[in-house]
C-alpha positions in Angstrom: 59.6 0.0 85.6 57.1 3.0 85.4 53.5 1.9 86.4 51.9 5.5 86.6 52.8 9.2 86.7 51.2 12.2 87.8 52.3 15.9 87.1 52.6 17.6 90.4 54.2 20.9 88.9 54.3 22.6 85.5 56.7 25.4 85.3 58.6 27.5 82.8 61.6 25.6 83.2 61.0 22.2 84.8 58.2 19.9 85.4 57.9 17.7 88.6 56.2 14.4 88.4 55.6 11.8 91.0 55.9 8.5 89.4 54.8 5.1 90.7 57.6 2.4 89.6 58.1 -1.3 90.5 61.7 -1.8 91.5 63.7 -4.7 90.6 63.0 -6.7 93.6 59.2 -6.4 92.8 58.4 -3.7 95.3 56.3 -0.8 94.4 57.1 2.7 95.3 56.9 6.6 94.4 59.8 8.7 92.9 59.5 12.4 92.4 61.1 13.2 89.0 62.2 16.5 87.9 61.7 16.8 84.0 63.8 19.2 82.1 64.4 19.4 78.3 67.9 20.1 78.6 70.6 18.5 80.8 70.1 18.4 84.7 72.1 16.8 87.5 70.9 15.8 91.0 73.2 15.2 94.1 71.2 13.5 96.8 72.4 13.8 100.4 71.4 11.4 103.4 71.2 12.9 106.9 74.0 11.6 109.3 74.8 12.9 112.8 78.5 12.9 112.0 77.6 15.1 108.9 76.2 15.1 105.5 76.8 12.0 103.5 77.0 12.3 99.5 74.8 9.3 98.0 75.6 7.8 94.6 72.4 6.9 93.0 71.7 5.2 89.4 69.0 6.7 87.5 66.1 4.2 86.9 66.2 2.9 82.9 62.9 4.7 82.3 64.1 8.1 83.7 67.0 8.1 81.4 64.9 7.4 78.2 64.1 10.3 75.8 60.5 11.3 75.2 
């Protein structure tokens, strides 16, 4: 659940927001969210000494909602 949002960058193509969210376990944290009027995809990577590892992540419900 989104608690607050702060616009970090407004660009011609994308906007970058820092959202304060409450996770399902009750903890609170910050997420950097790219906002784009069209489709977008992000593939996160985790650093690993044996090589980069792709990470599958589910988008928070509020991030998938349309404005």
